[in-house]
N, C-alpha and C positions, 0 to 999 in steps of 0.2 A: 712235823708230820703228826697231825692229830690222830691219824688212824694207825699209828705205829703199836704193835703188840709184840710181846716177847713171851715165849713159852718153851717148855722142853718138848722135844720130838723123839718118837720111838717107832713110828710107822715107816714102812719101806719108801713110800712116795715122799714123805717129808724128809727123810734122811737122804734120798737121792737129790732133792732140791738143795739141801745143805751142801752136799758134796760138789754139785755143780756150782754153787755160789762160791765156795772156797777155791775151786779151780779157776773161776773167773778172776777172783781177786789176786791170786798168785800168778795169773797169766799162764796157766798150764791147760793142756787139752782136757776136755771133760772126761775123756776115757782114761786119763792118768791123773787124777786130782791128788792133792796133798793127803787126803783121807777118802778111801773108797766107801761106798755105801755099806758094804759088808763089815768093814771095820767099825764104822759108826754104829751099825746095829749091835755089834758085839760090845762096844762101849756102853750103850744104853742097857743092854741085857745084863751086863756085869754090875749094874748099879751106878754107873756114871751118868753124865748129863750131857746131851746135845741140845743146846739152846738155838732157837731161830727167832730172829726179829723180822716181822713181816709188815709191809706197807702195801695196801692195794692188792693183797694176795701174793705179792712177790717177796722172796727172801731178800733182805737188805742188810742182814747182820747175822752172824753165827759164832758160837763158841763150843768147845769140846773139853770136857773135864772128867777125870776119874779120881778115885781115891787111892792113896798109897799108904803103906803102913807107917804108923798105926792108923787104921781107918777112922777111928774116932776123932781125929784132929787133923790129918794130913790130906790135902787135895793136890793132885797134879792135873793142871789145866793145860791141855795140848795146844790149843788154838783159840784165837779170837780175832774177828775181822768185822769190819763194816764197809759198806759202799762209801767211797770218799765224799760223794755229793750229798749224802743223807746225813745232814747234821742232826746230832743228838742220838744217832743209832748206836755208835760205839759206847757212849755212856750208858744207854739202856741195856746193852748187851753185858757190860761189865757189872752193872747193878744187879742184873738177874743172876749172873755168876756169883756175886757176892752174897746175895740172899740165899741161894742154894747152898753155898758153902758154909755160911753161918748156921743154917738150919741143921746141918750135919756135924757141927762142932768145931769146924776150922776157925782160926783166928787170924791167919795171914795168908796172903796169896803172892805168888811170884810168877814172873814171866820175863821173857827176854825181848829186847827190841834193839834195832839198829841205832847206835849212838849218833849217826850222821843224819837221821830222819828227824828234823826239828819238831815237826807237827805232832809226831808220836811222843816225843819227849815232853812236850808241853802238856799233852793229854795225860800222860802217865804221872808226871811229877807235880803238875799244878792242879789240873782238874780233879784227878783222883787223890792226889796227895801221897803218892808212893815215893820211896827213896831208891836210888840206883845203888844197890848194895855191893855189886861186883862188876868189874870190867873183865870180859873174857875175850882173848885173842883168837880170831879164826874159829869161832865156837862150832859151827856146823861143817867147816870145810867148804869145798866148792859146791855151789848150788846151781842147778840148771833151770830154775824157774825164769819168768820173764822180768823179774824185779831184781834179783841179785847177780845175774850173769856177769862174769868178768871182774867181780870184786871179791875181797876177802871178807869173811863174815864175822867180824868183831861184833860183840853184843854186850849190852848192859843188862844186869838183872834188876828188874823192878820188884821191890818188895813192898806190899801194900797191907798195911794194918786194917783189917776189915772191921775192927771194933772202934776205930778212931772216929772222931767227929769230922764233919766236912772241913777241908783245909781252908784256912783264912787266906784272904786275898793279900798278897804281898807283892812288892816290886823287885824281881830278881836283878834288875839293872841299877838299883840304887847303890851308889858308891863306885860303880864301875868306871865312870869318866875320870875319876881321881886316881885310879889304880895304875900301877906301872905296868907297861906292856912288856911281856917277856919274850914274845916270838911272833914272827910273821907267818901269815897263811899262804897257801899256794896262789891265791889271787892277789897277793901283795899287801893286803890289809892286815890288821892285827889278828893274831890267832888266840893268845892267852894274855891275861892281865891279872895282877895280884896286888892285894893290900896285905896288912899284917895278919889277917885271919881268914880271907876268903880268896878264892880263885875263880876266874871266869874263863870259859873256853868257847870260841865261836865255831859254828859248823856252817856248811854251805847252805844257800837258800833252798835249793832243790836238788838233793843228791841223786834221786832217781833220774831226773832229766839230764843231770851232769854225767852219769854212768853212760847214758845213751849217746850224748853228743861228744863227750871227751873222756873216755874211760881212764886215760893215762892221768889226767888232772884229778879225777875222782879218786884214783888210787893214792895219789900224793896227799889228798885230804885225809884219807883213811890212816895213813901212816903218821901224818902230822898230829891229828887228834889222838890217835893211840899213844904217841910219846907223851903228850900232856896228861892223859888220864892214867896211864900206868904209873907215872911218877907221882901223881897226886894221890892215887889210891894206896900206893905203898907208904905214903906219908900219913894216911888216915883220913884223908878228905873223901867226901862222897857227894855225888851229884844230887842236889835237892830241889832244883828248879830250873826252869828254862824261860828266857825272856821271849817276848814276841818277835824280837829282831834277830833271834837265833843264837843267843849266848847262854850256855850252861852256867849256873851258879853251883860251886862246890864248896862245902863247908865242913867244919869239924862239928862234933856233937854226938849226942846219944840217939842213935837210930835203931829201929826194930831189927832183930837178927834171926827170929825164929823162922826155920825153913819149912813152913807147913804148907806151901803150895807153889806150884810152878807152871807158868803158861809159856809155851814156846810159840814161835811163828806169828808173833803179834804185829809184825812190822806194818801191814797195811791198815791198821785200825784207824 
């Protein structure tokens, strides 16, 4: 989209457009969005940032961030989302958040995402170069939006070093074919594989569609992936990449740990 622009928003009309966009992304009524216009206005008035990405005059991406103590280095980013069909919008929104945070002294950013949504994992871990620093079981509890209904809300925390260079292209699938299969997935295929230093874990191709068509199988996937991740994280492994065919790569190593920003509700990016 050559006409894509990203900017902060602090006027009522612009904030209402962001609230409507976020309601549409989370499949909620516009009169009951994840963030009401008055809340967004308070965030902006308190020194936070509401970013909107626009194309053709329409909002196609948005994010919400505030500072937490100590304000000179900590950012709490509440939401970021992009219209799925608008390629490049999610990246533009996150880069706008990154620039805003760096200008105010932040050095890392964190947010949560659903470990079963492969496209979000690939965006976060591969395109941005974040590391999944935590696995959290049923983090939000039951949610009644149009995306998470009927599922448990396990989340990975993405930790993004804002000062790091752009990530290098690597192949997360390298070595997986030779690894030993550890467990079977609900669809009968392999769920996890391992070699001496690395672990791979597969997720369903489209968990959102599976929740709608077969919620029982979707929940079995949730529990199966949870078992793999909780054991791996207890051992010190962390998810660092996602392959194009839906396999996480988990590795040992030195990963960033500074908790200087958190973004929630990132799932639809």
